[in-house]
BAZA-811268 format. One record per residue (C-alpha): residue number from 1; x, y, z. Coordinates in nm, 4 decimals, decimal comma. Last residue first. Example, Ala and Ser with C-alpha at 12.3 -4.5 7.8 and 13.67 -1.06 7.14 Angstrom:
<rs>
R     k         xx         yy         zz
R     2     1,3670    -0,1060     0,7140
R     1     1,2300    -0,4500     0,7800
</rs>
This chain:
<rs>
R     k         xx         yy         zz
R   290     7,2187     0,1058     1,4058
R   289     6,8805     0,1752     1,5285
R   288     6,6137     0,3459     1,3026
R   287     6,5383     0,7178     1,3597
R   286     6,1722     0,7351     1,2707
R   285     6,1100     0,9211     0,9438
R   284     6,0171     1,2974     0,9220
R   283     5,7875     1,4884     1,1425
R   282     5,5197     1,5903     0,8881
R   281     5,2485     1,7395     1,0373
R   280     4,9186     1,5875     1,0327
R   279     4,6505     1,7825     0,8435
R   278     4,3906     1,8530     1,0774
R   277     4,0404     1,7470     1,0107
R   276     4,0376     1,4790     1,2750
R   275     4,1455     1,7654     1,5233
R   274     3,8092     1,9250     1,4535
R   273     3,6225     1,6043     1,5815
R   272     3,8555     1,5481     1,8549
R   271     3,7736     1,9285     1,9467
R   270     3,3815     1,8440     1,8786
R   269     3,4301     1,5250     2,1208
R   268     3,5542     1,7506     2,4294
R   267     3,2768     2,0359     2,3789
R   266     3,0284     1,7256     2,3877
R   265     3,1903     1,6154     2,7263
R   264     3,1460     1,9437     2,8527
R   263     3,4702     2,1753     2,9347
R   262     3,6195     2,3434     3,2112
R   261     3,9979     2,4748     3,1836
R   260     4,0892     2,6176     3,4950
R   259     4,2730     2,9376     3,5335
R   258     4,5923     2,8828     3,6726
R   257     4,7609     2,6956     3,9905
R   256     4,4258     2,4878     4,0052
R   255     4,2939     2,4651     4,4054
R   254     4,4778     2,2207     4,6030
R   253     4,3265     2,2787     4,9738
R   252     3,9578     2,3342     4,8067
R   251     4,0086     1,9967     4,5913
R   250     3,8978     2,0290     4,2187
R   249     3,6156     1,8680     4,1210
R   248     3,6473     1,5110     4,0074
R   247     3,6675     1,4474     3,6689
R   246     3,3705     1,3046     3,4395
R   245     3,0029     1,4590     3,4945
R   244     3,1559     1,8033     3,3761
R   243     3,5230     1,7582     3,2550
R   242     3,7452     1,9573     3,4806
R   241     4,1159     2,0829     3,3775
R   240     4,3696     2,2293     3,6022
R   239     4,5947     1,9957     3,7655
R   238     4,4539     1,6875     3,5553
R   237     4,5918     1,8241     3,2469
R   236     4,9846     1,8242     3,3068
R   235     5,0288     1,5316     3,3031
R   234     4,7642     1,3074     3,1091
R   233     4,4311     1,2319     3,2674
R   232     4,2259     1,5144     3,0601
R   231     4,3752     1,3969     2,7285
R   230     4,2073     1,0841     2,7470
R   229     4,0324     1,0893     2,4214
R   228     4,3252     1,3249     2,2544
R   227     4,5972     1,0464     2,3130
R   226     4,3466     0,7538     2,2286
R   225     4,3075     0,9705     1,9013
R   224     4,6716     1,0313     1,8667
R   223     4,7763     0,6944     1,9003
R   222     4,9727     0,7026     1,5139
R   221     5,1454     1,0453     1,6228
R   220     5,1301     1,2696     1,3104
R   219     4,7772     1,4427     1,4956
R   218     5,0021     1,5478     1,7699
R   217     5,2141     1,7443     1,5434
R   216     4,9392     1,8936     1,3750
R   215     4,7736     2,0044     1,7081
R   214     5,1150     2,1541     1,8225
R   213     5,3154     2,0260     2,0654
R   212     5,3745     2,1879     2,3890
R   211     5,7753     2,2974     2,4825
R   210     5,7221     2,5863     2,3031
R   209     5,3967     2,6972     2,4774
R   208     5,1223     2,8515     2,2260
R   207     5,1052     3,1528     2,0060
R   206     5,2614     3,2436     1,6745
R   205     5,0446     2,9634     1,5057
R   204     4,7501     3,0524     1,6560
R   203     4,4896     3,1230     1,4044
R   202     4,7561     2,9136     1,1053
R   201     4,6905     2,6331     1,3712
R   200     4,6096     2,4516     1,7425
R   199     4,9675     2,5916     1,8522
R   198     4,9008     2,4593     2,1845
R   197     4,9381     2,5888     2,5238
R   196     4,6729     2,8843     2,5416
R   195     4,5002     2,7735     2,2259
R   194     4,3562     2,4569     2,4057
R   193     4,0780     2,5570     2,5865
R   192     3,9275     2,8811     2,3428
R   191     4,1591     2,7508     2,0614
R   190     4,0115     2,4002     2,0527
R   189     3,6260     2,5283     2,1150
R   188     3,6435     2,7621     1,8090
R   187     3,7866     2,5216     1,6092
R   186     3,5378     2,2358     1,7321
R   185     3,1934     2,4130     1,7004
R   184     3,1679     2,3413     1,3148
R   183     3,2177     1,9798     1,4005
R   182     2,9726     2,0087     1,6541
R   181     2,7289     2,1732     1,3837
R   180     2,8032     1,9444     1,1621
R   179     2,7072     1,6524     1,3486
R   178     2,9455     1,4244     1,5114
R   177     3,2079     1,2626     1,2110
R   176     3,2568     0,9103     1,1181
R   175     2,9480     0,9187     0,9248
R   174     3,0911     0,9769     0,5567
R   173     3,3494     0,6776     0,5809
R   172     3,0315     0,4713     0,5623
R   171     2,8786     0,2712     0,8427
R   170     2,7024    -0,0862     0,7752
R   169     2,3329    -0,0458     0,7841
R   168     2,1521    -0,1002     1,1630
R   167     2,0311    -0,4182     1,2728
R   166     2,3217    -0,5600     1,4519
R   165     2,5532    -0,2251     1,4949
R   164     2,7750    -0,2081     1,2408
R   163     3,1521    -0,2931     1,1658
R   162     3,3615    -0,1361     0,8406
R   161     3,4755    -0,3919     0,5944
R   160     3,6349    -0,7192     0,6940
R   159     3,9959    -0,5929     0,6223
R   158     4,2385    -0,3560     0,8221
R   157     3,9692    -0,1974     0,9832
R   156     3,8502     0,1455     0,9862
R   155     3,7167     0,2607     1,3089
R   154     3,5313     0,5971     1,2828
R   153     3,1531     0,4705     1,2593
R   152     3,1920     0,2571     1,5671
R   151     3,2969     0,6121     1,7682
R   150     3,0076     0,7730     1,5776
R   149     2,7796     0,4693     1,7290
R   148     2,8929     0,5082     2,0603
R   147     2,8671     0,8568     2,0940
R   146     2,4898     0,8158     1,9589
R   145     2,3696     0,5442     2,1925
R   144     2,4226     0,1797     2,1094
R   143     2,7492     0,1487     2,2090
R   142     2,6651     0,3375     2,5696
R   141     2,4034     0,0889     2,6202
R   140     2,5948    -0,1841     2,5982
R   139     2,8764    -0,0479     2,7747
R   138     2,6864     0,0668     3,0843
R   137     2,5201    -0,2757     3,1007
R   136     2,8504    -0,4384     3,0770
R   135     2,9736    -0,1735     3,3842
R   134     2,6509    -0,2672     3,6297
R   133     2,6380    -0,6349     3,5099
R   132     2,7653    -0,7524     3,8378
R   131     2,8196    -1,1339     3,7526
R   130     2,6218    -1,4150     3,8687
R   129     2,5035    -1,4740     3,4939
R   128     2,7193    -1,3724     3,2608
R   127     2,6494    -1,0568     3,0721
R   126     2,5943    -1,1707     2,7050
R   125     2,6798    -1,0542     2,3126
R   124     2,6246    -1,1518     1,9923
R   123     2,8807    -1,0945     1,6841
R   122     2,7887    -1,1279     1,3098
R   121     2,9856    -1,2167     1,0081
R   120     2,8392    -1,1397     0,7305
R   119     2,9925    -0,8063     0,6577
R   118     3,0969    -0,6880     0,9748
R   117     2,8173    -0,7228     1,2392
R   116     2,7792    -0,6422     1,6061
R   115     2,5244    -0,6757     1,9037
R   114     2,2994    -0,9907     1,8359
R   113     2,2259    -1,1012     2,1977
R   112     2,3207    -1,4167     2,3551
R   111     2,1052    -1,6154     2,6156
R   110     2,1017    -1,9359     2,4423
R   109     2,4682    -1,9903     2,2446
R   108     2,5701    -1,7742     1,9356
R   107     2,5707    -1,9219     1,5901
R   106     2,7514    -1,6559     1,5469
R   105     3,0731    -1,5152     1,6960
R   104     3,0988    -1,4267     2,0602
R   103     3,1216    -1,1385     2,2377
R   102     3,1318    -1,2009     2,6695
R   101     3,0717    -0,9237     2,9117
R   100     3,1717    -0,9089     3,2826
R    99     3,4275    -1,1953     3,2959
R    98     3,5602    -1,2677     3,6241
R    97     3,3920    -1,6470     3,5497
R    96     3,6497    -1,6811     3,2767
R    95     3,4504    -1,8786     2,9833
R    94     3,5189    -2,2369     2,9645
R    93     3,8050    -2,3240     2,7429
R    92     3,8747    -2,4933     2,4352
R    91     3,7068    -2,1878     2,2826
R    90     3,9667    -1,9677     2,4221
R    89     3,8179    -1,5981     2,4013
R    88     4,0532    -1,3074     2,3805
R    87     4,1180    -1,0554     2,6542
R    86     4,0363    -0,7028     2,7059
R    85     4,0284    -0,5240     3,0049
R    84     3,8187    -0,2227     2,9441
R    83     3,8382     0,0782     3,1770
R    82     3,5222     0,2768     3,2852
R    81     3,5483     0,6011     3,3530
R    80     3,2663     0,6821     3,1797
R    79     3,2788     0,9024     2,8847
R    78     3,6013     0,8838     2,8269
R    77     3,6631     0,5433     2,9341
R    76     3,4247     0,4502     2,6405
R    75     3,6109     0,6384     2,4055
R    74     3,9513     0,5053     2,5514
R    73     3,8060     0,1262     2,5057
R    72     3,6419     0,1555     2,1434
R    71     3,9884     0,1482     1,9679
R    70     4,1111    -0,1455     2,1625
R    69     3,7712    -0,2868     2,1328
R    68     3,7981    -0,2878     1,7183
R    67     4,1449    -0,3900     1,6906
R    66     4,0618    -0,6483     1,4517
R    65     4,2597    -0,8715     1,6668
R    64     4,0015    -0,8883     1,9170
R    63     3,6997    -0,9667     1,7244
R    62     3,8881    -1,2294     1,5369
R    61     3,9819    -1,3955     1,8958
R    60     3,5947    -1,3578     1,9745
R    59     3,5934    -1,1943     2,2924
R    58     3,6226    -1,2012     2,6827
R    57     3,5512    -0,8453     2,8328
R    56     3,6599    -0,7627     3,2142
R    55     3,4730    -0,4119     3,2717
R    54     3,6548    -0,1913     3,4921
R    53     3,5561     0,0899     3,7283
R    52     3,6584     0,0396     4,0636
R    51     3,8637    -0,2745     4,1137
R    50     4,1619    -0,0592     4,2728
R    49     3,9579     0,0883     4,5031
R    48     3,9153    -0,2116     4,7054
R    47     3,5997    -0,3202     4,8348
R    46     3,5383    -0,6485     4,6504
R    45     3,5479    -0,8679     4,9618
R    44     3,7997    -1,0361     4,8347
R    43     4,0525    -0,7399     4,8601
R    42     3,9467    -0,6367     5,2002
R    41     4,0273    -1,0213     5,2946
R    40     4,3494    -0,9981     5,1483
R    39     4,4813    -0,6751     5,2978
R    38     4,3625    -0,7968     5,5961
R    37     4,1125    -0,6673     5,8704
R    36     4,1949    -0,4400     6,1098
R    35     4,1670    -0,5812     6,5041
R    34     4,5646    -0,6656     6,5564
R    33     4,6591    -0,3378     6,4069
R    32     4,4619    -0,1496     6,6304
R    31     4,5948    -0,3940     6,9190
R    30     4,9222    -0,2872     6,8347
R    29     4,8579     0,0856     6,8082
R    28     4,6695     0,1415     7,2036
R    27     4,9684    -0,0961     7,3119
R    26     5,2485     0,1041     7,1618
R    25     5,0391     0,4382     7,2559
R    24     5,0645     0,2664     7,6383
R    23     5,4111     0,1815     7,6389
R    22     5,5127     0,5510     7,5122
R    21     5,2995     0,6836     7,8045
R    20     5,4527     0,4542     8,0329
R    19     5,7761     0,5222     7,9565
R    18     5,7229     0,8972     7,9957
R    17     5,5917     0,8644     8,3214
R    16     5,9277     0,7075     8,4496
R    15     6,0954     0,9403     8,2788
R    14     5,9332     1,2085     8,4538
R    13     5,9603     1,0228     8,7785
R    12     6,3421     1,0504     8,7342
R    11     6,3784     1,4179     8,6379
R    10     6,1720     1,4484     8,9654
R     9     6,3849     1,2822     9,1689
R     8     6,7260     1,4254     9,0487
R     7     6,5762     1,8160     9,0637
R     6     6,5250     1,7058     9,4240
R     5     6,8711     1,5631     9,4891
R     4     7,0135     1,8587     9,3593
R     3     6,7609     2,0799     9,5758
R     2     6,8823     1,9019     9,8419
R     1     7,2550     1,9782     9,8107
</rs>
């Protein structure tokens, strides 16, 4: 009888101790929550990761409607991991204070620098004062680089002639591809890096994976350039593809499940240049709803 009473006493004491521990943990947790800054404060400070790597671009409606900026956006992101948020400039309203870059048609206000021309039409650029100009400066530097110039040369507007950098001769269709040695290396690189899953062409027409589209089939897609330029972001590529100076190294806790694909930006551009030369596959007409 005394042993039973003793055990009941120990049980009640243990229960009291357990309740005290739980109460203490709750108090600590509530205190931590009370001291943490609200989510709105974090976003207002600009520390949110969602805001990193984005550039707000306001452009003349003619420039936006031409499709040039939409053409450049994935290529710029491919090089820098910076996303362009593009919007048309409203002439009747003041520029959005959040814009990092403004592109206007000539004649431009003071502080704007000539950037692009299309025939007799010129466009100028300026990064507004008081706004972080890092992304804007990188975009302008990229556009004036060899890679940016090639991207500009590849764009074929529906009207108005080709675009060119101000001070340079208008681009011709012959300038659409990178240097010949880069294009020449494209087939080998495509077979080496992509041939394990994709049918690249006659060289591995019985290879690849049945559920994976071939290069000729991908070329038949209207947005094929954007898909190629951002392929490393599209599943399943991120789990086994590493682009030097672009993608994050593989996590030691989650290594690639297959031999990784490792390439440079220059190699990726050579593959895209080679894809440009591939004849698109005839996939038939789209199925129209009744």
